[in-house]
N, C-alpha and C positions, 0 to 999 in steps of 0.2 A: 707382342703383335699374336700370337699363336694361339696365348689363353682367351685375349678378349675374342678371335672369332670361335673357341673352341665353346664362349661362353657364349655369342652370340648364337652358336650351331643350336647349342645345345636349350636355349629360350625361344626357338624357336620347334621343335623337337616338342619342348610341353607346353606349349600352347598350339600349336596343331594337331597333338595326340586329346586334350581338357577339352578342345571342339569337336575335335569325334565323338567322342563320350556323350557329347552334352545331344550331337545328333543322331547318338544310341539311343541314349534315355526318350528324347522325342519321338525315334521311332517306336519305341517298346512301348509307351503311352499312347500312341494311332492306334499300335495294332490292338491294344488293352482296352482301348473303347470302344474299338471294333465287333469287336469280341462279346462283351458288353451288352454291345447296342443288339447284334445275334439272338446272343443269351435272352434278352427282354422280348421276348415274339415268341411268343405261341402256335398254333394249328389246331384250328376245328372244322369237321370237314360235315358243308352242308349240300344234302344230294333230296334235289325235288324229282318228284315220278305221279304216276298215274296206277290208279288199281292198284293197290294193294306190290306197291313195288314193280309190277307187268313191263311195266314201260316207265324207263328213265328218260325225264328231262334232261337234264346236269347236276353235272357232281363239281361242286368246288371249294377247293381248302382258300380257308382265310387265314392271314397273318390276326392273333389281339394280342395286348400288349400284355406281358408275363406281369402278374400283382396290380392289373389294374379293375375294376369292378366293370365290367361289358355285359348289357345287356344282348336278348338274342332278337330284343325288334334293333336297338341302334346297330347292329350287325346287319340286319336284311334291309336296313334302310340303306346301310352304306354303299352293298354290295348287288341287292335287286330292285325294279322297280316293283312296290308293294303295293296294294291299300290295305288298308288296313281301318279296322273301327274297334274305340273302345280298349285296346292294348291287344285284340288278337289281327291276326292276319287274316285276310278273305281274295287277298290277290294274290300270285310271285309273277313278275315278268309279264303279262298280258294275261293271265291262266288263270278266273276267278271261278269262288266256289259258284250255286245254284240255287239258287232255291225252287226252282218251276224244275231243273237237274236235279234235287235234291242229292246236292254235292257240297263236300267238306273239304278244306284242307285237317287235316290232320297230323301230326306233330307227335312224333317219339326221338329223345335222347340220349344216347345211347341202350333204345331197344330196347326205353319206357315210353310210356304214353305220359305226354306234356299234361301235370295239371294243373298249370296257370299261362294264362296270359304269356305273348314272345316279348311283352314290357316286361313282365315281373318276374322273370328268368332268367339269372345271371353267367352269362359262362363258364364255361371252364375248362384251362387246355387239356383238348386231346379229345372234346365232348364231339361226337357225331347226330347231327341234325339231320332229322331226316323228317321234310314236307310231303305227303302222298295224298293228292286228289282222291275221296273214297265217296261213296254216296253210302247215306247215312242209315239208307234200306237196309 
């Protein structure tokens, strides 16, 4: 009788321990998936300003998917109200360039003038994009 009781207790412990290990494996897997999801996004910064940066309108940090090709235009359309024509941005959140005032949105990425339209520029993790409403005179 004692042997039977001992055998049943041993089996119970074995199954209980193996079930706990399975639960631990699932917890570890979920933690790894969460970590991978966090690692799979990167940040870019978008700054809007006026008059060569004298007046900052807004600064936003925006998450992008790491390894996924995303254009500047895509990010701007998702995070701001923009006016665009032919891949170029002419208005951001109600502030537009004007032929009458001779103003336009100048774009720089990481301190360098952007030489293509927003639709053609592919973002890189860590990019700092600056939109500055400037006079063309």
